[in-house]
C-alpha positions in Angstrom: -31.3 35.4 -20.4 -32.0 31.1 -20.6 -28.5 30.8 -21.6 -27.1 32.6 -18.3 -29.5 30.5 -16.2 -27.9 28.0 -17.2 -24.8 29.1 -17.4 -25.2 29.8 -13.8 -26.6 26.1 -12.7 -23.1 24.7 -14.5 -21.3 26.9 -12.7 -22.8 25.8 -9.0 -23.0 21.8 -9.9 -19.1 22.3 -11.2 -18.8 23.8 -7.4 -20.5 21.5 -5.8 -18.4 18.4 -7.5 -15.5 20.1 -6.3 -16.0 20.4 -2.6 -17.2 16.9 -2.8 -14.2 16.1 -4.3 -12.3 18.1 -2.1 -13.8 15.8 0.6 -13.5 12.7 -0.8 -9.5 13.7 -0.9 -9.6 14.3 2.3 -11.7 11.2 3.6 -9.3 8.8 1.5 -5.5 10.8 3.4 -7.5 10.2 6.7 -8.7 6.5 5.9 -4.2 6.1 4.9 -3.1 7.8 7.6 -5.3 5.2 9.7 -3.7 1.8 8.0 -0.6 2.9 8.5 -1.1 3.8 12.1 -2.2 0.3 12.1 0.5 -1.4 10.5 2.7 -0.5 13.3 0.6 -1.1 16.2 1.3 -5.0 16.9 -2.5 -5.4 19.1 -4.7 -5.0 15.5 -4.8 -7.7 14.3 -4.1 -8.3 10.7 -2.9 -5.3 10.1 0.7 -6.4 10.0 2.1 -7.9 6.9 2.6 -12.0 7.4 6.7 -12.3 8.0 6.3 -15.6 5.9 5.7 -13.5 3.1 7.6 -11.3 1.0 7.7 -7.7 0.8 6.9 -7.8 -2.8 5.0 -10.6 -5.0 7.4 -11.5 -7.7 4.6 -12.0 -10.7 5.5 -14.9 -13.3 6.7 -13.5 -16.4 8.9 -10.5 -14.8 12.3 -10.7 -14.1 13.0 -7.8 -11.2 15.7 -6.5 -13.5 13.7 -6.4 -16.1 11.5 -3.9 -17.9 10.2 -6.2 -20.1 7.8 -9.1 -20.1 7.8 -11.7 -22.2 4.6 -12.8 -23.9 4.8 -16.6 -23.0 5.6 -16.2 -19.1 8.8 -16.9 -19.4 12.3 -15.5 -19.6 
């Protein structure tokens, strides 16, 4: 009987964790959607990327046409 009770508690815990996971996923999606809307709104300071900066930052030792990164950080 003790094993059945423990199994029931574990199932309830799993259901509760799944529900929390779903809620967190929804919150993440809502925040992402909100941020994307703010990026499009010029009246929101700081939401648009600086026009002087490149879209993608280059990393030392990484050539955009190459997939291999040298260990020394150079080409």
